[in-house]
N, C-alpha and C positions, 0 to 999 in steps of 0.2 A: 837065284834072282834072274828073271828073264827081262832083258832091257832092249830098248829100241830108241834110237834118235829119230824122232819124227820130223824135225825141222831144225835148221841151223841158219842164223841170221848174221849178216855182215855188220860188224861193229866198226865205227870210224873213230873210236877213242884212241888217243896216242899210245904207241907201244911203250914209251917211257913215262907214262902217266904217274904223277906224284901226288894226285889228289887223295887225301886220307879217306874219303868216302866213295872212292871208285877203285880202291886198291885194298890189299889185305883182306880182312873179313868182309869188306864191301865189294870185292871184285865181282863185276857183273857176269852173268851167264849169257851165252848166245845160243845154247841148244835147248830144245824142247824134248822132254823124255817121256816115254811110257815104260814103266817098270812094274812087273807083276811078281807075286810071290817073294816079297821082300824078306831078306834074311835077318833073323834075330841073332845079333852077335852076342847079346846078353839076354838072359831070361827067356820068357815065352810070351807070345801075343795072347792077351786074355780072350777067352771065348765069349765073354759077355760084354765085349767092346764092339759096338756096331754103329757105324756112321762114318763121316768124313771130317777130317781136320783141314781147314782152309787157311792159308796164310798169304797175304798180299805183301809185295816187296817192291821198292824202287829199284829198277834194274836198267840203267841207261845204256842205250846203244850208241848215242852220239854225244860229243862234248857240248858244253854250253858255249854261248857267244863269248862271254867274259868270265862269269863267276858261277860255277855249278854249286847248287845247294842240294843236299841229300834228299830233299823232298821233291826234287824235279824229275827224278828218273822215271822211265816207262814202267807201267804196272806189269808185274808178273805174278800170277797166281800159282801157289804150290798146294798140292792136294795129297794127303795121305788118307787112304780109305781102309776101313776095317770091317771084317765080317767073317764069321765061321772060323775064327782063329787064324785068318790070313790077312795080308795087307798089300796094298798097291800104292804106287806113286805116280803122279802126273804133274807136269809144270807147263804153263802156257803164258805167253805174253797176252795181255789184255789188248785186243785189236781195236783200239779207239780210232776215231777219225784222225787225230793228231799223230798217233803212232804210224798209221798207214801212209799219211802224207809225208812225214819225215823219212820213212823208209824208202819211199819212191824218190824223194829228193836227194837222198844220200847224205843228209845232214840236218842240223837244227833249223827250225822255222820259227819257233816262238821262244821268247826269253823266259828265264826261270824266275823264281821268287826273288832272288837277289840282283836281278838285272832290270834295267829300264825298259819300259814297254816300247819305246821307240825303236828298239832293235828288231821288232817283229818283222818277218818277211811276208806275212799275210795280213790282210786288212780285217780279219775276223779272228776270234779266239774265244776262249772260255775263262771261267774263273770270276771271283768277286771283283777283281781289279780289271778284268777283261784282258785280251791279248796274251793269254797264257794257253799252254797246251792242256788238253783234257787227258792228263796222264792216267787218271783213275787208279792211282798207285798207293792210296792211303789205307782205306778200310775195306773190309768185306763182311757182308752179312747174308743171311739166307731167309727168303720170304716165299712161302708157298712152293717150296722145293726148288727154287731157282736162286743161285748166288748172285749178288750184286756188288760190284766194286765202285768205290767213290773216291773223290779227290779232295785234298786238303782244303782248298779255298773255293769249293763249289764247282760243279760241272755236271755233265751227263752221268746218269747211272748206267753202267753196262751190265747186261744180263749174261751170266756165265752158267754153263752146265756144271753143277758141282761134282759130277763124277768124272768128266773128261777134261774140264777146263776150257772147252770150246766157247768162244764168244758168240752169243746168240743175238746181239743187237742191243739197242738202247731201250731203256724203260720208257714206254710211251706216255705214261701219266706224269712224268717229271715236268715241272713247270718250265715253259720255254724261257730262254734267256739266262736266268740265274741258276737253273738246275737245282741240285741238292748238295748240301754240305756233306763232308765226311761224317760218319757216325749216326746214320739213321738207326732207329731202335725198333726191334720187333718184340711185341708182347706175346709170349707163348700162350697166355691165358685167353686172349681175345682174337689172335691172328692178325691184329692190326700192325701196320708199320707207321711210325711217327718220325717226322723229319723237320728240318728247318733249312733255310738258305739266307743269304745276306749279300749285300752289294753296296755300291757307292751312291745310290739314289734313294730318296725318301720313299717309304718309311724305313728302309735299310735292312729290315728283316721280315721274314714270313715263316709261318708254321703250318704244317699240313698233316693230314691223316689219310692213309690208304687202308681200306678195309680188307676183310678176309677174302673178298672176291677179287682183289687187286685193282680196286677202283678208287680214284681220288675223290674222297667224300667231304673233305674239309680243308680249307686253305684260307688263312687270315693274315692280315698285317700285324706286325709287332713293331710299334713305333720306337725308334731309338733317337738319341740326340744328334747322331751323325754316324758316319761309317765306322763299323766296329769289326773285330776279328774273333768272333766266337768259334769254338772248335768242337765242342761236345754238348750233349744235352742229357737229361734224365727224365724218368717218368714214374708216377705212382699209379694206383688203380684208377684214380679220378683226375689226375693233373699231369701236366708236363712242366718241367723247369728249364727255362732258357736263361741266358746270361748276357750281361753287359759289363765286361771287365775293362779296367783302365789301361790296358795295353792295346793300342790301336795306332793306325797310321797318323803321323804328324800332320795336322791340318795345314800348316804353312807349306810343307813339301807337296801335299796333295794339290795345292793351287797350281803347281807346276807339273802335275801328273807324275810325281815321284812318290813311290810307295815305301815310306820309311817308318817301320813300327817304333813306337816309343812308349815307355811306361809313364803314365801321368800320375805321379805319386800323390798328388793332392786330391785325387778322385777316389771314391769308395768303389768296391765291387758291388754290382747290382744283380739281383736274381729276379726273373719274371716267373710267377706261378700262374698258370692258365688252365682252366678246365679243358680236358682232352678234346672235347668237341665244342669248345666255347671260344670267345674272343676277349673276354674281360680279363685284364692283366692286373695282378697285384704285385707291386715291386717291393723288394726287400733289400736293404743295404747291409754290407758287411765289410770286414777289413780288406784293405787294398791288397790284391794279389792277381795272379792269373792261374787258371786251371785248364790244363790240356784235356784231362780225362776224369770222368766221374765213374764210380763203381756201381752205385745203386741209389735209389730213393724209395721212401715208403711213407705211409701216413701213420701217425701216432696221436690219436685224439684230435685236438685242434691244430696239431703241428705237422708240417712236412719235414721229414728227416732226409738230408742229402749228404752223401759221402763222396769224397773225391780227393785229389792230390793237390794240396795247397802249395804254391811256390813261395818259399821264403825270400827268393831273390829272382823275380821274373826277368830282370835285365842286368845280369852280372857284368861288372866292369873289369873284374880280374878273374883269373883262373889258375889252376895248378899247372905246373910244367908237365905235360903229358907226353913229351917227346915228339910232338907234332911240330912241323915247320912253323915258326912264329907267325907267318902270314896267315896260316890256317887257324892257329890257336885263337887269334883275335876274332876271326869271323865266327867260329863254331863253339866258343866257350859257353854259349847259352843253351847248348843241346844236351849236355850231360846232366844226370840227376843231381850230382853234387854241386854243379854250377847253379842250377835252378833251386836247389834245396827243396826237393819235392817230398812231402810227408802226407800220410793219410790223415784226413781232416773231416770234421762233421759240422754241418750247419743245421740249425733248427729254425724254421720259419713258422711263427704263430699266425694262423689265418684270421684269428679274432682280434688280437692286439696289434698285429703288424710288427711285433718285435722279432729280432734275430738273436739267436745265441749260437756260439761256435766254440769248438774245442779241437785240439790236436789229439788224434787217436794213437799215434805212434811216433817214437823218436827216430825210427828207421827211415833211411832214404830209399823209397820205393816209388814205382809208377807202373802204368799200363796194367791196371788191376782187372781181373776177370772174376766172374761169379758163376754159380750154377744158374743158367738162364731161366730155369723154372721158378726162380725166386726173384726175378727182375720185377721191380715195382712193388715188392712185398717185403715184409720184415725178413732179414737174413742174418747169417752169423759169420760166414767165411768169405774172405777175398784173397785171391791168389795173384801176387804182384811180382814185378821184376826188380832186381837190384842191378846197379849199373857199374861198369868199370869207371873208376875216377877219371874225370876229364874227357871221357869219350861217350858217344852215343852208341853204346854197346851194352847188352844185358849179360851179366856174368853169373846170375843165379836167380833163384825164386824164393819167395816168402809166402807162407800161409798165415794170413792174419786172422786170428780169432777175435772178432769184434765184441764178443760177449765177455771174455776173460782178459783180453789184451795180450794173450800169449801169442808168440810167433815161432813158427817152425821153418827152418831154412834148409836150402840145399845150394851148394856152390857147384857150378858146372866144371870148374877146374881151370888151371892156367891155359890161356889161349883158346878157350871154348866159350862161345857166345850163343845165347838162346834167342827165342822169339817170344812174342806174347803167348802165354800158356793158357789154352782153353780148357774148360772143365767139361768132361764128357760123362754124364751119368751112366752107370752100368745098366744093362738090360734088367728091368725089374727093380730098379733103384728104390730104396725105402727111406732115404734121408738126404739132407742137403750135401753132405760130403761123401755120399755113397757112390763113388765113381772113380774116374781117372783124370789125370792132368796130361795133356798132350802138347808137345812143343817140338820145334826143329832146331837143331844146333849146327853151328859152323865151327869145326875143329881145325884150328890152324896147324897144330902139331901133326895131326894125321892127314892133313889136306883132304878132309872128308866131311860129310854131313850125315847126321843121324836124326831119326825121329825117336824121342824119348817118351815113354809112358810111365807115369807115376801113379801110385795109389793116392788119391786125393786126401785121405785121412792120415797118411803116413809119409809126408813129403821128405822128411830128413832121412828116411831109409834108402833113398835113391830110387832110380828107375826100376820098375819091374820088368821092363822090356826096352831094348835098344836096337833099333832097326837101321841097317845101313841103306843110304840113298845112293843112287848111281853116280852122283857128282857132288862136289862141294858147292853148296848154294850160297848166294850172297846173304849176308846178315839182313834180318828184316824185323818187322814189328807186328802189325795188327793181324789178328786171326779170329776165327770163330769155329764153332762145332755144330754140325748138323746131324741129328740122330738118323740112323737108317730108316726107322719107322716113319719119320716125317718125309724123307725123300721118297720112299715107296708109296706113301699116301698120294703123292702127286704124280706118280709114274706107275700105273697099275701093271703088276707083273714084273716090275723092275727089281733091282738088287743093289745093295750098298757096296757090293764087291765087284771087282772087275771081271769081265768075261772076254 
């Protein structure tokens, strides 16, 4: 493995830091690496794996004013690229305006999610609540050969070179002010990018479409009863599905500019079904819950079928003793999968009768589901999801859900090893939905190292077919995506998915 530290950043985090999500598996990095010819410590790199795995991570350089939340950290993109039986690694901070301003100042300038906005040292900011930093640390997707990072509660979209990790600037079409929420969706079949945003002013939500030429061609209001906190969306061939869940900022606290989320247990969940280039909204009601992530949606006759992770307890008041300092347990008990009781769930919305039917698809506690992106918006069979360490926001394994038979195939990463959202990478010449590989990055506390694992998507329980060593132990992280080499080369004539 040929490695090079291309940049090192000064951290102002305390040396005796005891925050559970800035230490241990979440220990931030300060170095940016280039590493070529990654070494396979187990197995061999498949010759028919061609493209890049991209993972975004919260990676703070500075402490919070008072209360750091793990969603506040600066964005860092990790890239593992494959081609011709070789692999490379890159990691880069997302150079947002907020990141650069704080680095120049040598400390925090904006409050985090769990802090009052009055702490801001600047009179401008980003996010649905305003006066937050545009960390762009939540999600990553690829559209027209360019990666884009996004932020949990809306912000600018940052354009990233998916081969090098270099920040290329902001996405020009993103609506001024509100920006874009995390989890914009790309439809491989049409080349369109679908997105939403939200804020504290009426109509409170908007929905937009960017076409295959990277032009904003559709942007409409979606009226809500008040400020809400949607996180994800889904789409079918002809519709998008947005949501109005009963977990949102308490109205009385908002009068005092305090942003305290509460579960309003007397309200139903609501889903908005909208034609992809239309504005007419059909609302459907369902059982009270909150959903962070959906896996997919598709049309079945007169019905829209939507799959996602239903939270049995969106606002847990108790939690298991996970060994964390009691002051942190109280704050972060709602982040673990067992705390939220997240299970794969299905909703059916009848466009003719207006009726909703729903059912639990699995007894297993899983979340952060991924699919073969070629089946997004269409009928599908497989979802690949994460299992969680009890009481912690850490992924300790993965599950292959067969939605046709209900069967589940599992793999545990092992004691002290934590993974990332696992992307599905169709093999070159793929002939079926599960004909490909699963790719993830792990943080191994025992070995003080990180690895990229590659699985056969059809044989998850067999374990990885390849285990690649990375140059440094990386901070635990979440969202990821896969970009095929053919798609990257399409938008870079003469380019390659492998490092040069």
